[in-house]
C-alpha positions as CSV (number, residue, x, y, z in Angstrom):
1,X,11.8,-49.9,9.6
2,X,12.6,-46.5,10.6
3,X,14.4,-46.1,7.1
4,X,10.7,-47.3,5.8
5,X,9.6,-44.1,8.2
6,X,11.8,-41.7,7.1
7,X,11.0,-42.4,3.3
8,X,7.1,-42.0,4.1
9,X,8.3,-39.0,6.1
10,X,10.3,-37.6,2.8
11,X,7.8,-38.8,0.5
12,X,5.0,-37.3,2.5
13,X,6.2,-33.9,2.6
14,X,4.5,-30.7,0.8
15,X,7.5,-29.9,-2.2
16,X,7.6,-26.6,-2.8
17,X,5.2,-25.6,-6.1
18,X,7.4,-24.4,-9.6
19,X,6.2,-20.5,-10.2
20,X,4.1,-20.3,-13.1
21,X,3.9,-16.8,-14.0
22,X,6.5,-13.8,-14.8
23,X,5.8,-10.0,-14.8
24,X,7.3,-7.3,-15.5
25,X,6.1,-3.9,-13.6
26,X,6.1,-1.9,-17.1
27,X,4.6,1.3,-15.1
28,X,3.0,3.2,-12.7
29,X,-0.1,5.5,-14.1
30,X,-2.6,7.8,-12.1
31,X,-2.1,10.2,-9.5
32,X,1.0,12.7,-9.0
33,X,1.2,12.5,-4.4
34,X,1.7,9.4,-5.0
35,X,5.4,8.4,-5.5
36,X,6.8,6.1,-8.5
37,X,9.0,4.7,-7.2
38,X,6.5,3.5,-3.8
39,X,4.8,2.3,-5.6
40,X,7.3,0.7,-7.4
41,X,9.1,-0.9,-4.3
42,X,5.6,-2.1,-2.5
43,X,5.0,-4.1,-5.9
44,X,7.7,-6.1,-6.5
45,X,7.9,-6.3,-2.5
46,X,4.0,-8.0,-2.7
47,X,5.2,-9.9,-6.1
48,X,8.2,-12.1,-4.1
49,X,6.0,-12.7,-1.3
50,X,4.1,-14.6,-3.7
51,X,7.3,-17.1,-4.6
52,X,5.2,-20.1,-5.4
53,X,3.3,-17.7,-7.7
54,X,6.1,-15.6,-8.9
55,X,9.1,-16.6,-10.8
56,X,11.9,-13.8,-10.1
57,X,13.3,-11.8,-12.7
58,X,16.5,-13.3,-13.5
59,X,20.0,-11.2,-14.5
60,X,20.4,-12.6,-18.1
61,X,17.1,-12.7,-19.2
62,X,16.5,-10.9,-22.3
63,X,14.6,-8.1,-22.6
64,X,13.4,-8.4,-26.3
65,X,9.8,-8.9,-25.3
66,X,10.7,-11.6,-28.6
67,X,13.3,-12.8,-26.7
68,X,12.1,-12.6,-23.4
69,X,9.3,-15.0,-24.4
70,X,11.1,-17.8,-26.3
71,X,12.9,-18.1,-22.3
72,X,10.2,-17.5,-20.7
73,X,8.4,-20.9,-23.0
74,X,11.5,-22.8,-22.4
75,X,11.4,-22.4,-19.0
76,X,7.4,-23.0,-18.8
77,X,6.4,-19.1,-17.0
78,X,3.5,-17.3,-18.1
79,X,4.8,-13.9,-18.5
80,X,3.0,-10.5,-18.4
81,X,3.9,-6.8,-18.1
82,X,2.1,-4.9,-15.4
83,X,0.6,-1.3,-15.2
84,X,-0.5,-0.2,-11.5
85,X,-3.2,2.9,-12.5
86,X,-3.3,4.8,-8.9
87,X,-7.4,5.9,-9.6
88,X,-8.0,7.3,-5.9
89,X,-6.5,9.0,-3.6
90,X,-8.2,10.5,-0.3
91,X,-7.4,11.9,2.4
92,X,-9.3,12.7,5.9
93,X,-8.1,15.1,8.9
94,X,-10.5,14.7,11.6
95,X,-10.0,17.9,13.8
96,X,-9.1,17.0,17.9
97,X,-11.4,17.0,20.9
98,X,-10.3,19.6,23.3
99,X,-7.4,17.5,25.1
100,X,-7.2,15.3,22.3
101,X,-5.3,14.6,19.6
102,X,-6.5,14.3,15.9
103,X,-6.8,11.2,13.4
104,X,-5.3,11.3,9.6
105,X,-7.0,8.4,7.8
106,X,-5.7,8.4,4.0
107,X,-7.0,5.8,1.3
108,X,-5.9,4.9,-2.0
109,X,-7.8,2.3,-4.7
110,X,-5.6,1.0,-7.5
111,X,-5.9,-1.4,-10.5
112,X,-3.3,-3.8,-11.9
113,X,-3.5,-4.4,-15.4
114,X,-1.5,-7.7,-16.8
115,X,-0.6,-7.6,-21.2
116,X,0.4,-10.9,-22.2
117,X,4.7,-11.1,-23.1
118,X,5.0,-10.9,-26.2
119,X,1.6,-9.8,-27.9
120,X,0.9,-7.6,-24.6
121,X,-3.1,-8.7,-25.1
122,X,-5.2,-7.9,-21.7
123,X,-4.9,-11.5,-19.8
124,X,-5.8,-9.8,-16.5
125,X,-6.7,-7.5,-13.5
126,X,-6.8,-7.1,-9.8
127,X,-8.2,-4.3,-8.1
128,X,-8.0,-3.1,-4.8
129,X,-8.9,-0.3,-2.3
130,X,-7.9,0.5,1.3
131,X,-7.8,3.4,4.2
132,X,-5.1,3.3,6.6
133,X,-5.7,5.9,9.3
134,X,-3.3,7.7,12.8
135,X,-3.6,8.9,15.3
136,X,-1.5,12.8,15.2
137,X,-1.1,15.7,16.9
138,X,-1.5,18.9,15.6
139,X,1.0,19.4,12.8
140,X,1.3,16.8,10.5
141,X,5.1,15.8,9.3
142,X,5.6,15.0,5.8
143,X,7.0,11.0,7.1
144,X,3.7,10.1,8.4
145,X,1.9,11.2,6.2
146,X,4.2,9.1,4.1
147,X,4.2,6.8,6.2
148,X,0.1,6.1,6.8
149,X,-0.4,6.8,2.8
150,X,2.1,3.8,2.2
151,X,0.4,1.7,4.7
152,X,-2.5,2.1,2.5
153,X,-0.8,1.6,-0.9
154,X,1.0,-1.2,1.1
155,X,-2.1,-3.0,1.4
156,X,-4.0,-2.0,-1.7
157,X,-1.7,-3.9,-3.9
158,X,-1.6,-6.6,-1.6
159,X,-5.6,-6.7,-2.7
160,X,-4.9,-5.9,-5.9
161,X,-2.7,-8.8,-6.6
162,X,-4.4,-11.2,-5.1
163,X,-7.8,-11.0,-7.0
164,X,-5.1,-11.1,-10.1
165,X,-4.1,-14.5,-8.6
166,X,-7.4,-15.4,-7.6
167,X,-7.9,-14.7,-12.3
168,X,-5.0,-16.1,-13.3
169,X,-5.3,-19.2,-11.6
170,X,-8.2,-19.7,-11.8
171,X,-9.9,-18.6,-15.0
172,X,-13.3,-18.1,-16.3
173,X,-14.8,-21.6,-18.4
174,X,-14.7,-20.7,-22.3
175,X,-18.0,-20.0,-23.4
176,X,-20.9,-23.2,-24.6
177,X,-20.7,-23.5,-28.5
178,X,-22.8,-21.4,-29.4
179,X,-26.0,-23.9,-31.2
180,X,-27.5,-21.8,-34.7
181,X,-30.0,-22.5,-35.6
182,X,-29.7,-23.3,-40.0
183,X,-31.7,-20.2,-42.1
184,X,-34.6,-21.4,-43.4
185,X,-35.2,-20.7,-47.4
């Protein structure tokens, strides 16, 4: 009887879903005051948080897009080149009231554009927008500024990936066939 219960528990245990997508961050475009490496790291960290959706890169994956597409097809993965476009970066410093400290807010708006591997046809997009703020002193160190901007970037990238995954996992239905009337002669 114990064996039967154990077998039923194993059968009822959730099985981790196999990843469906493979992404390569092709580039970061946009505002100059955002560090490309910071965006790249935050993007890859966010992708790694979704192991049920995204497959990790393997050292034996080919570099050539057509060969990579064949490898991904064998693994039953859909591959995409992704570009992050930083559209807006804002900075607002609220002056402190007498005896108080000021507040620095950094805002970011960005998009993701995914194109298929190997033919680079646009396949999906994602949008993210975030504002992060912190209480600061009279003098703001570059580290504080970068940390606040990093928090806004992290949230915006998370939103963009979430909207992209929603589009990938729930594509719109195909348009209904048009009912054209035959021409009268």
